[in-house]
FIMI-885981 format. One record per residue: x, y, z of N, C-alpha, C, O in turn; residue in one letter; chain. Coordinates in steps of 0.2 Angstrom, whole numbers, plus 2048, in hexadecimal, padded with zeros to 3 digits. Atoms other than C-alpha are relative to their C-alpha. Layout:
N
+------+------+------+-------+-------+-------+------+------+------+------+------+------+--------+--------+
: n.c1 : n.c2 : n.c3 : ca.c1 : ca.c2 : ca.c3 : c.c1 : c.c2 : c.c3 : o.c1 : o.c2 : o.c3 : residu : chaine :
+------+------+------+-------+-------+-------+------+------+------+------+------+------+--------+--------+
:    X :    Y :    Z :     X :     Y :     Z :    X :    Y :    Z :    X :    Y :    Z :      a :      A :
...
+------+------+------+-------+-------+-------+------+------+------+------+------+------+--------+--------+
END
This chain:
92
+------+------+------+-------+-------+-------+------+------+------+------+------+------+--------+--------+
: n.c1 : n.c2 : n.c3 : ca.c1 : ca.c2 : ca.c3 : c.c1 : c.c2 : c.c3 : o.c1 : o.c2 : o.c3 : residu : chaine :
+------+------+------+-------+-------+-------+------+------+------+------+------+------+--------+--------+
:  800 :  801 :  7F9 :   63C :   DF0 :   2DC :  801 :  7F8 :  801 :  7FC :  7F4 :  800 :      m :      A :
:  7FF :  807 :  7FF :   644 :   DDF :   2E1 :  7FC :  7FE :  806 :  7FB :  802 :  80B :      s :      A :
:  803 :  803 :  7FB :   63B :   DD4 :   2ED :  804 :  7FC :  805 :  805 :  7F6 :  805 :      r :      A :
:  7FB :  802 :  7FB :   647 :   DD3 :   2FB :  7FE :  803 :  806 :  7FD :  809 :  806 :      v :      A :
:  801 :  7FD :  7F9 :   644 :   DD5 :   30E :  806 :  804 :  802 :  80C :  801 :  801 :      c :      A :
:  7FB :  7FC :  7FD :   64F :   DE3 :   315 :  803 :  7FD :  806 :  809 :  7FD :  808 :      q :      A :
:  7FF :  803 :  7F9 :   64F :   DDA :   326 :  804 :  7F9 :  7FF :  809 :  7F8 :  802 :      i :      A :
:  7FE :  807 :  800 :   651 :   DC8 :   322 :  805 :  7FE :  7FA :  808 :  7F9 :  7F9 :      t :      A :
:  7FD :  801 :  806 :   659 :   DC9 :   310 :  7FD :  7FB :  7FC :  801 :  7F8 :  7F8 :      n :      A :
:  802 :  806 :  804 :   64E :   DBC :   309 :  7FD :  803 :  7FA :  7F9 :  808 :  7FA :      r :      A :
:  803 :  7FE :  807 :   649 :   DBD :   2F7 :  7FD :  7FA :  7FD :  7FB :  7F5 :  800 :      g :      A :
:  803 :  806 :  803 :   641 :   DB2 :   2EA :  805 :  7FB :  7FF :  80B :  7FB :  7FD :      t :      A :
:  7FC :  806 :  801 :   647 :   DA0 :   2E9 :  7FC :  7FC :  7FB :  7F6 :  7FD :  7FA :      q :      A :
:  802 :  804 :  805 :   645 :   D94 :   2DB :  7FF :  7F9 :  803 :  803 :  7F7 :  807 :      s :      A :
:  801 :  807 :  7FE :   63F :   D82 :   2DD :  7FC :  7FD :  7FA :  7FC :  7FF :  7F4 :      g :      A :
:  804 :  804 :  805 :   634 :   D75 :   2D4 :  7F9 :  7FE :  803 :  7F8 :  7FE :  808 :      g :      A :
:  806 :  803 :  7FE :   623 :   D6F :   2D3 :  7FF :  7F9 :  7FC :  800 :  7F9 :  7F6 :      s :      A :
:  800 :  807 :  803 :   620 :   D5C :   2D0 :  7F9 :  7FE :  7FF :  7F5 :  7FF :  804 :      i :      A :
:  807 :  802 :  802 :   610 :   D56 :   2C7 :  801 :  7F8 :  801 :  805 :  7F5 :  7FE :      a :      A :
:  800 :  808 :  800 :   60C :   D44 :   2CC :  7F9 :  7FE :  7FE :  7F4 :  802 :  7FD :      r :      A :
:  806 :  803 :  803 :   5FE :   D39 :   2C5 :  800 :  7F9 :  802 :  805 :  7F5 :  802 :      r :      A :
:  801 :  807 :  7FE :   5F7 :   D28 :   2CA :  7FD :  7FF :  806 :  7FC :  804 :  80A :      g :      A :
:  803 :  802 :  7FA :   5EF :   D1F :   2D8 :  806 :  7FD :  804 :  80A :  7F9 :  802 :      l :      A :
:  7FB :  803 :  7FC :   5FA :   D1B :   2E7 :  800 :  7F8 :  801 :  7FA :  7F6 :  800 :      s :      A :
:  800 :  807 :  7FF :   5FF :   D09 :   2EB :  7FB :  7FE :  806 :  7F8 :  7F9 :  806 :      k :      A :
:  804 :  801 :  7FA :   5F6 :   D0B :   2FC :  7F9 :  800 :  7FE :  7F5 :  7FC :  801 :      q :      A :
:  807 :  800 :  803 :   5E6 :   D0E :   2F2 :  7FF :  7FB :  7FB :  7F9 :  7FB :  7F9 :      s :      A :
:  802 :  806 :  805 :   5E8 :   CFF :   2E7 :  803 :  802 :  7F9 :  802 :  7FE :  7F4 :      g :      A :
:  7FD :  7FE :  806 :   5F1 :   D08 :   2D9 :  807 :  7FD :  7FF :  80A :  7F9 :  803 :      g :      A :
:  7F9 :  802 :  801 :   602 :   D05 :   2D1 :  805 :  805 :  802 :  80B :  804 :  802 :      v :      A :
:  7FB :  7FB :  7FD :   60A :   D15 :   2D9 :  7FF :  806 :  7FD :  7FD :  806 :  7F7 :      g :      A :
:  800 :  7F9 :  803 :   60C :   D27 :   2D5 :  806 :  801 :  7FC :  80B :  7FE :  7FD :      l :      A :
:  7FA :  7FF :  805 :   616 :   D2C :   2C6 :  801 :  807 :  800 :  7FC :  80B :  800 :      r :      A :
:  7FE :  7F9 :  801 :   61F :   D3C :   2C4 :  7FE :  802 :  7F8 :  801 :  7FE :  7F4 :      v :      A :
:  801 :  7FE :  808 :   618 :   D44 :   2B3 :  803 :  806 :  7FE :  803 :  808 :  7F8 :      t :      A :
:  7FD :  7F9 :  803 :   621 :   D55 :   2B3 :  803 :  803 :  806 :  800 :  803 :  80C :      g :      A :
:  7FD :  7FC :  7FB :   62C :   D60 :   2BD :  801 :  807 :  7FD :  804 :  808 :  7F7 :      v :      A :
:  800 :  7F9 :  803 :   62B :   D73 :   2BA :  803 :  804 :  805 :  803 :  804 :  80B :      t :      A :
:  7FD :  7FB :  7FB :   635 :   D81 :   2C1 :  7FB :  805 :  802 :  7F6 :  807 :  7FE :      k :      A :
:  805 :  7FB :  7FD :   62C :   D8D :   2CC :  804 :  805 :  805 :  80A :  803 :  807 :      r :      A :
:  7FD :  7FC :  7FC :   630 :   D9C :   2D7 :  7FC :  800 :  807 :  7F6 :  801 :  807 :      k :      A :
:  803 :  7FF :  7F9 :   62D :   D9E :   2EA :  802 :  807 :  801 :  807 :  809 :  803 :      f :      A :
:  7FF :  7F8 :  7FF :   62A :   DB1 :   2ED :  7FF :  801 :  807 :  7FA :  7FF :  80A :      k :      A :
:  801 :  7FD :  7FA :   62C :   DBA :   2FD :  7FB :  805 :  801 :  7FA :  809 :  7FC :      v :      A :
:  806 :  7FC :  7FF :   61D :   DC3 :   304 :  803 :  807 :  803 :  804 :  808 :  809 :      n :      A :
:  7FD :  7F9 :  7FE :   625 :   DD5 :   304 :  7FB :  805 :  801 :  7F8 :  807 :  7FC :      v :      A :
:  805 :  7FA :  7FF :   61C :   DE4 :   30B :  804 :  806 :  801 :  809 :  805 :  804 :      q :      A :
:  7FD :  7FA :  7FF :   621 :   DF6 :   30B :  7FD :  803 :  806 :  7F7 :  804 :  806 :      k :      A :
:  803 :  7FE :  7FA :   61E :   DFC :   31D :  804 :  806 :  803 :  80A :  807 :  802 :      k :      A :
:  7FE :  7FB :  7FC :   620 :   E0C :   327 :  800 :  7FE :  807 :  7FB :  7FD :  80A :      r :      A :
:  800 :  803 :  7F9 :   626 :   E07 :   338 :  802 :  806 :  805 :  806 :  80A :  804 :      l :      A :
:  7FF :  7FB :  7FB :   625 :   E13 :   347 :  806 :  7FE :  805 :  805 :  7F8 :  808 :      w :      A :
:  7FB :  801 :  7FC :   635 :   E13 :   351 :  801 :  805 :  806 :  803 :  80A :  805 :      v :      A :
:  801 :  7FB :  7FB :   632 :   E1B :   362 :  807 :  802 :  803 :  807 :  808 :  805 :      p :      A :
:  7F9 :  7FE :  7FD :   645 :   E1B :   367 :  802 :  806 :  7FC :  806 :  80A :  7FF :      e :      A :
:  7FD :  7FA :  804 :   649 :   E27 :   359 :  7FB :  805 :  7FE :  7FC :  80B :  7FC :      i :      A :
:  805 :  7FC :  801 :   638 :   E2F :   358 :  7FE :  802 :  7F9 :  7FC :  807 :  7F7 :      g :      A :
:  801 :  7FF :  807 :   635 :   E2D :   345 :  7FE :  7F9 :  7FD :  7FF :  7F4 :  800 :      e :      A :
:  802 :  806 :  804 :   62E :   E21 :   338 :  806 :  7FE :  7FB :  80A :  802 :  7F9 :      y :      A :
:  7FB :  803 :  804 :   639 :   E15 :   32E :  7FC :  7FC :  7FB :  7F8 :  7F8 :  7FD :      v :      A :
:  804 :  804 :  805 :   633 :   E0E :   31D :  805 :  7FB :  7FE :  80B :  7FC :  7FC :      t :      A :
:  7FC :  806 :  801 :   63A :   DFD :   31A :  7FB :  7FB :  7FB :  7F5 :  7FB :  7FB :      v :      A :
:  804 :  806 :  803 :   635 :   DEE :   30E :  802 :  7FA :  804 :  808 :  7F8 :  804 :      k :      A :
:  7FF :  806 :  7FD :   633 :   DDF :   318 :  7FB :  7FB :  7FF :  7F6 :  7FC :  7FD :      l :      A :
:  804 :  805 :  800 :   62C :   DCE :   318 :  7FB :  7FF :  805 :  7FD :  802 :  80B :      s :      A :
:  805 :  801 :  7FB :   61D :   DC9 :   322 :  803 :  7FC :  806 :  801 :  7FD :  80B :      t :      A :
:  7FD :  804 :  7FB :   628 :   DBD :   32C :  805 :  806 :  804 :  805 :  805 :  80A :      r :      A :
:  7FC :  7FB :  7FD :   634 :   DCC :   330 :  7FB :  805 :  804 :  7FD :  807 :  809 :      a :      A :
:  805 :  7FC :  7FC :   624 :   DD6 :   335 :  7FE :  7FD :  807 :  7FE :  801 :  80C :      l :      A :
:  801 :  804 :  7FA :   620 :   DC9 :   342 :  806 :  801 :  805 :  805 :  802 :  80B :      k :      A :
:  7FA :  7FF :  7FC :   632 :   DCB :   348 :  800 :  807 :  803 :  802 :  808 :  809 :      t :      A :
:  800 :  7F9 :  7FE :   630 :   DDE :   349 :  7FB :  800 :  806 :  7FD :  803 :  80B :      v :      A :
:  805 :  7FF :  7FB :   620 :   DDC :   353 :  802 :  7FC :  807 :  800 :  7FE :  80D :      n :      A :
:  7FE :  803 :  7F9 :   629 :   DD0 :   360 :  806 :  803 :  803 :  806 :  803 :  809 :      k :      A :
:  7FA :  7FD :  7FD :   63A :   DD8 :   362 :  800 :  808 :  800 :  804 :  80B :  804 :      k :      A :
:  800 :  7F9 :  800 :   636 :   DEA :   35E :  803 :  803 :  7FA :  808 :  800 :  7F8 :      g :      A :
:  7FD :  7FD :  806 :   63A :   DF5 :   34F :  807 :  802 :  800 :  80B :  800 :  7FC :      a :      A :
:  7F9 :  7FC :  7FF :   649 :   DFE :   356 :  806 :  7FA :  800 :  80B :  7FA :  7FC :      y :      A :
:  7FB :  806 :  800 :   652 :   DED :   35A :  801 :  7FD :  7FA :  807 :  7FB :  7F8 :      r :      A :
:  800 :  804 :  806 :   64E :   DE4 :   34A :  804 :  804 :  7FB :  808 :  801 :  7F7 :      v :      A :
:  7FD :  7FC :  805 :   653 :   DF3 :   33F :  808 :  801 :  801 :  80C :  802 :  7FD :      l :      A :
:  7F9 :  7FF :  7FF :   664 :   DF5 :   348 :  803 :  7F9 :  7FE :  809 :  7FA :  7FB :      i :      A :
:  7FC :  807 :  802 :   668 :   DE2 :   346 :  800 :  7FF :  7F9 :  805 :  7FC :  7F7 :      d :      A :
:  7FF :  801 :  807 :   664 :   DE3 :   334 :  804 :  805 :  7FD :  806 :  804 :  7F7 :      a :      A :
:  7FC :  7FB :  802 :   66F :   DF2 :   332 :  7FD :  806 :  7FC :  800 :  80A :  7F9 :      g :      A :
:  804 :  7FB :  803 :   661 :   DFE :   32C :  801 :  807 :  804 :  802 :  80C :  801 :      i :      A :
:  7FF :  7FA :  7FC :   663 :   E0A :   33B :  807 :  7FF :  804 :  809 :  7F9 :  805 :      l :      A :
:  7FA :  800 :  7FC :   673 :   E0E :   345 :  7FE :  802 :  807 :  7F9 :  806 :  808 :      k :      A :
:  802 :  7FF :  7F9 :   672 :   E0D :   358 :  801 :  808 :  802 :  805 :  80B :  800 :      p :      A :
:  800 :  7F9 :  7FE :   66E :   E1E :   360 :  805 :  801 :  805 :  806 :  7FC :  809 :      k :      A :
:  7FB :  7FE :  7FB :   67B :   E26 :   36B :  7FD :  802 :  806 :  7F8 :  806 :  806 :      r :      A :
:  803 :  7FF :  7FA :   678 :   E27 :   37D :  805 :  805 :  804 :  804 :  807 :  80A :      t :      A :
+------+------+------+-------+-------+-------+------+------+------+------+------+------+--------+--------+
END
């Protein structure tokens, strides 16, 4: 199961962690020195949720990030799922 949001398409990103040592010049030292750089991963907080969509009268199960969950709460599930391409617009 990949860690990718179905709404925002955000996934795991790679980056770096910098280790510094020393006393800053402002505090009377000779300055901070970089003593190591290591690779790390920034993982998306993905949740599996069942969303009730009142426009179609059924539940839809999606994997979405917590940021996308806030968007669903703001705009509504039906509109967000249509914009993401998960649902097709209903015919009137």
